[in-house]
N, C-alpha and C positions, 0 to 999 in steps of 0.2 A: 419185236416179239423175241428176237434173239437175245437182246439185252435183258428182258425180263426173265428169261430162263436162266441166264448166267448170274443174275444178281443174287439169289438165295445162296448159291454156292460160295460166291465170294464172301458174302456175309458170314457164312458159317466158318470159313477158314479164318477170317479176321477175328471173330469171337473166340474161336479155339486158340488162336495164337495169343491173344491177350490173357486168356485164363492160364495157360501154360506158362506164360511168362511171369506169372506171380500177381497179376492185377486182381484186386478183391471184388470181383463181379458177383460171384456166388455168395449168399449169406453164410456166415459161420459164427459161433459163439466165442471164439477166441483165436489165438494164433495157431497156425499149423505146426505139427510136430517138426517139420523140417525147418520152419522159421526159428523155433526155439534152439534146435541142436546146431544149426549152422551159426548161430550168434548174430542174427540180424541186428543191425545197429538201432539202438534206441536212445532216448534221452536219458535214461537211467541204466547204465552198464550193469550186467549181471554175470555171475559165475555159474557155469553148469557142472554139476557133480553127479556122476552116475553112481547110484546106490550099489555098493558092494559091501562085503563083510568087513573090510578095514575101515571104511567110512562110517559104517554103522557103529562099530566098536569106538571109533574116535569121538563120535557124538555121545555115546553113552557114558563116556568118561567125563563129560561136561554137563551131565544132568545136574540140575540144582540140588545140592547136598550140603549138610553142615559138617559132616565128618571130615572132608577134605579142606575145609576153610579155616577151622580153628585147631591149631596144634596142641594148645593146652586143654586137654580134656580130663583134667584130674578130678577125682571124686570128692568126698567130704573134706573139707579144709577147716583149720582152726579159725574160729571167729576172734578177731582182734578188735580192741576199742578204737574208734575213730572219732574225729572232729564231729561234734553235734550229738554224739550219743549221751543219753541221760543216765547217769550212774548213781547208785546209792552205796553208802559205806556205813558199816556197822562195826564198832570196835568193842571187844570184850576185855576187861581187865580182872585178872584172877586174884588180886590182893589189894591191900590199901596202897595207894600211890597216886596215880594219875587221876583216877575218878572217885576213889574212896578214901575219906580223911582217916588217919590212923588212930585218932582218939574217940571215935565214935563207938558207942556201946552196941548199938544196932547197925548191922551192915545193910546199907541200902543196895539197890541194883547196881551192878558194875558194868552196865551197858550203856553205850552212847550211840545214837543214830545221827549220822550227819545228813542234813537235808539234801534231797536230790539236786544234782547240779549237772550242767552240760559240759562236755569236754570243749575247752576254749579253742580258739583258732590257733593258739600256740601249742595245742595238744596237751595241756596240764589240767589238773584239778587241784583243789585245795582242801586239806584235811586239817581240822584243829589239832594243834600240838605237834602235828607232823609237818605241816607247811605245805609247799608246792610239790606236787607229785606228777611226774611224767606219765601219761596214760596212753597217748596216741601210739598205735601200733603194737601195743602190748596186749597180751592176754589178761583175763580177769586173775588168774593166779599170780602172774608177774607183778600186777599192780598191788595185789594183797602183800606180797613180799616186800615191796618197796615201802609200803606204809608201816609194816611191822618193823623194818629196819630203822625207819625214822623215829619210831616210838620206843624202842627196846631200852633206851637210856632214860626214859620218863614214865614208863609204866612197868608193872610187874607181870611178866609173861603175857604181853597183849596178843590178842587174837583178832584177826580182821576178816570180815566177809565183805566182798565187793560184788555188786550185782548190776548188770546192765538192765535198767528199767525200760528204756526205749532204745531199741537198736535201729539207729538211723543210718549210720555209715555203712555197715555191712548189710545192705540190702539191695534188692533188685526191683525193677519196675516192670509191671505188665499193663499194657495199654490195648486199646481198640475193641474189637468185637468179642468181649468176654463179659460176664455177668457182674464182675467186681474188680474194676480197674484200680490200681494203686501201687504202693510200695510194700514190699514184704521182706521182713528180716531173713537173712539166710540161716538155715538151720545147720547145727552142728552136724547132724547126721547126713546132711547132703540131700539134694533133690534135683531131679532131672527136669527137662523142659515140660514133659507131660504132667509131672508133679506140680510144676509151677503154674501151668495153665488151669489145672484142676483146683489149686489153691485159690485162683482168681474166679472161681465159679464155674469154669468150663466155657465152651464155645456158645456164641449166640446163634450161629448159622450152621449149615451143614458142613461136615468135615471135608467132603470132597471139593468144596468151593472155597475152602478157607486156606490162607497163606500165612506163614510165620516168618516174621523178620526178627533176627538176633543181631544186636549190636553190642560189641565188646571191645573196649580200648581202641576205638576208632576204626574197627573193622566191622563190616556188615555182611550178612548172608541171608538169602531168601530161600525158602523151602516150602513145598506143599505140606499141609498138615498130615496128609496120608503118608508121606515119607517118614515121619516120626513113629507112626504106628506100624507100617509094614517093614521098615528097615531100622531095627533097634540101634544101629550104630549111629544114626542121626539124633537119637534122643540122648543128647550129651548133658552133663552135669551143668547146672546154673552156678555162676560165679557172682560174687559181690559186684555192684555197679553194672550189672547186665541190664539191658533194656529189651523186652520182648514185646513186639507189636503184632497184633492179630488183626487181620482184615479179611473181608469176604470179597471174592472177585470170581463170578462164574465164568468158566472158560469155554470158548467156542471155536469152531473152525468152519471154513466155507468150502463148498464143493461146486464146481462149475463144469461146463463142457458135456462131455459124453458120459457123465456119472449118471446112475440110475435115477437119482433125484438130486436136484440142485437146491442150494440154499444154505442157510446157517444152522449149525447143529451144535448142541450142547455136549460137553464131554460126559456128563453124568457119572464121573468117576474121577479119581485123582490122577490117574494115568490111562492113556488110551493109546494103542499102537496104531500105525498106519493102516494095517489090515482091518482093525476094529472100525476105524474111521470110514474106511471104503464101504465096510458093511453097513455102517449107520446111513450112508447115502445109497443104500440098496444095491451096492455093487456097481458094476460097469454096464452100460447099455450093450446088450448082445448084438444088436443090429447097426450100432453106430460107433462104439469105441474101438480104439486101437490099444490093445493090452500092453503093447510095448512102449506107449507113450503116455504114461501116468506121471505127472509132474507136481511137485509140491514146492510152493513159493514161501521162503522164509528169510529173515534177516539174521546174520550170524555176526558175532564179534570177530575182530581181526585175529584174535588168538585161535579161535575155533577154525576160522577160514584157513589160516596158516597150516593148521594140522591137517586139514583136508587136502592140502596140496595146492591151494589157490595162491596165485601171485598177488599178494595184498598191495603191493606197491602200485598197481594199476587202478586202485580204487581209493576214494577219498572218504573220509569220515570214519567214526568208530564202528558203524554197522555196515556190512557188506551184503547186498542182495545176492541171495543164492537160490538157484532152481535145482531141486533134486529130481533125477530121472529114475523112475522104477520101470523095470521091464517085467511085466507079469506074463508075457509069453514064455519066459523061462520058468520052468516048474519051481525052481528054487527061489523065485522072486517072492513068493508068498512067505517064505521063511524070513527074508530079509524085512518084509513089510511087518511082520509080527514083532521083530526086534527094534524096528525104528519107532521112537516115541514121538507122539504129537506134542506140539506147544500151542499155547493160547494164540489165536488169531492166524494159524497156519491156513494156507490157501491150496486146495487140491484142485488141479485142473487136468482133465482127461481129453486128449485130442481125438479127433475123428479118424477113422480109418481111411486110407487112400481111396478105397472102393466107394465109400460115402461121397467123398469129394468128386470122384469121377462120375458117379451116378447123378449128382446135382448139376454137374457141368453139362453132361449129355442132355438132361431135362431141359436145362436152360436154352441150349443150342436148339433143340427141337422146337421149343416154343418160339424162339426167334425165327426159325425157318418157317414154321407154320404161319406166323404173323406176316412174314414177307410174302409168302406164297398165295395168301388169301386174296389180294387184288387181282392177280393173275387169274385165278380160278373164276373169280367173279366176272372178269372180263371175257373169258373164254365162254362161260356160260351164257352171258348176255348175247354174245355174237351168235352162238349156236341157236338161242331162242329166236333171235331176230330173223336168222335165215329159214328157220322152220316156219315161222309165221308167214314169211314172204312166199315160201314154197307152197304152203297151204292155200294162199290166196290165189296164186297162179293156177293150181290145180282146179280150184272152184270155178275160176273163169272159163276154163277149157270145157269143163262139163256143162256149164249153162250156156256156152255158145258166145259169151260175151268178149272172149279174149280176142285181141286185135292182132 
C-alpha cells in the first residue's frame, strides 16, 4: 500500500522532468518559439533575423523592380535600317538624262521605282545605276543621301525617297499571356512597356496575378504588372530587340500555428504587407498565440542575406533559408509589419504562448496521475465493500442467534 501511494507522485515527477527537458510529449503544431530563437540544430541550417526598421528598409531596396536593373532608360530613339529590313527606293529625275531621252518630243514620267529588297547580311542594298549602297546602321535620310551622291553624275538633279516597307531589325517581341503575340516595329515616337503590352492586345489574365519579364542585351528582370501601373518609374521605354514575356502566376502564402485561421491564402492584390497577410488569416488566436513570436519563413539570395548582416559563409547554395521574427507585443511592431512586403510562397508561423504549453503539460500530468490512481481507488473500494459485507453478515448472525 505504501508503494501504491508513492507511485503516482514519482510518475508525476518523471513526466514533468521529461517535459521541461524538451521532450515532445504534449502535441504542438510546430516548433516552440525558444527552439527557433536558440537555433536548434536541424538538417537545414537557417538564419534568424529580427524585424527592425533597418532590415525592413534593406528588403524594400531589393523588391523586384525594372528601374534599378536597366541603366539605359532613354526615350524615343532614331530608327536605323538593319539586316533583314525590306526597303523600297524611288528615284525622281528632273530633266533628260538618266531616265528621259533628250530627243523625245513628249516627256514621259521621270520616276523609277526599284523593286522592294531586303537588306543583305552584308548590310547593303543594290540600286540601278547607283550600284551597291551601304544601308545597315544608317537612317533613311542617310541612305537617300548616299544614293543621290552615286547618281549625281548620271542624272539631272536626282531626288530619292527610301522607305522601310517591313521593319524587321528595329523591332521588339511580346510573348505569353497577351491577346496578340508577335514582333512589333519600334516607333519613332517611342513607347513604354505598357504601350507595348497594349499594342499586343493587352493582358489575358488579371493584372494582380500577372508578371512581366523584360530581357535586353543578355540582362533579364522580373516585375509584377502592378509595379508598372503604380510606380511609373518602372514603366521604362522599349528598345529595339527587347523581349517582353507576360505570364500569369497566382501568388499565395501559408499560415500555420496559432494564427486565427490556418491554410493557404491568395494575395488578391499585386502587393500585400505582412500585416495584411496576418489579417487575411484572421489575426492571431487570442487564447493561444504568443504575439512576440510571429515568424516568417523565406529563402533569400546571398546578396540580400549579406545586407541583412547574415554570415553567408556558413551556408551553401545560392539561396539562404531565413526566418524573420516579428514582435507584435511591441506597439511599433504593427508599423514594421505594414512596411514588410510578402512574397510568393512565404510561410507565416505563430508560436503558442508559454501559458498554453504549461496548461497542456499540467492537463497531461493530471490525466496520467488519475490513470495511475484509478487501480488504487478500485482496490480500496473493493476492500471496503468486502469488509462491509462481512460485518453485515456477522451482525445478522448475532441477531438470529446463529452466531457461534
